[in-house]
DRENSEGU-613909 format. One line per 2 residues: number of its first residue (from 1); their letters; for each residue x, y, z of C-alpha. Coordinates in steps of 0.5 Angstrom, whole numbers. Example, Ala and Ser with C-alpha at 12.3 -4.5 7.8 and 13.67 -1.06 7.14 Angstrom:
1	AS	25/-9/16  27/-2/14
***
This chain:
1	GV	-14/10/-16  -16/9/-23
3	GA	-10/13/-26  -5/9/-22
5	AR	-8/3/-24  -8/5/-32
7	AG	-1/7/-31  1/0/-28
9	NL	3/4/-22  -1/1/-16
11	TF	3/-3/-10  -1/-10/-8
13	MV	1/-13/-1  -3/-20/-2
15	GG	-4/-25/3  -7/-32/2
17	VE	-5/-39/0  2/-38/-4
19	QE	0/-42/-10  -6/-38/-11
21	FN	-2/-31/-10  2/-34/-16
23	AA	-4/-35/-20  -6/-28/-19
25	KE	0/-25/-20  0/-24/-27
27	LL	-6/-21/-27  -4/-16/-21
29	TC	2/-14/-25  -2/-11/-31
31	MG	-5/-6/-25  1/-5/-21
33	SN	9/-5/-21  10/-8/-14
35	VV	6/-14/-12  9/-17/-6
37	YC	7/-23/-3  6/-22/5
39	GG	4/-29/7  -2/-33/10
41	VG	-9/-30/10  -10/-23/13
43	TG	-2/-21/12  -3/-17/6
45	QA	-9/-13/10  -4/-12/16
47	AK	2/-10/12  -3/-5/8
49	IC	-6/-2/15  1/-1/18
51	NN	3/3/11  -3/7/12
53	ML	-2/8/20  6/10/18
55	LA	3/15/13  -2/18/17
57	IS	3/19/23  8/23/18
59	MI	2/27/15  0/29/22
61	GT	7/31/24  8/35/18
63	AE	1/39/19  4/40/26
65	AM	10/43/24  7/47/19
67	NL	2/50/24  8/51/29
69	GI	11/55/24  5/59/22
71	RL	4/61/29  11/63/31
***
């Protein structure tokens, strides 16, 4: 969020024309310490979706384990 952007700790997964990525990279590094070029248009969004899905699966597993532990 805003705090991470101010601290420069965001991660950007960027898709698009590589020349345009290189032109924007300097600006993105002001807000993020990890700026990754993922390939053509849409690949940055695909990488973000995969990352969010993995995080959600991990959170669901943690919640299920906590629930099981409480019930046992």
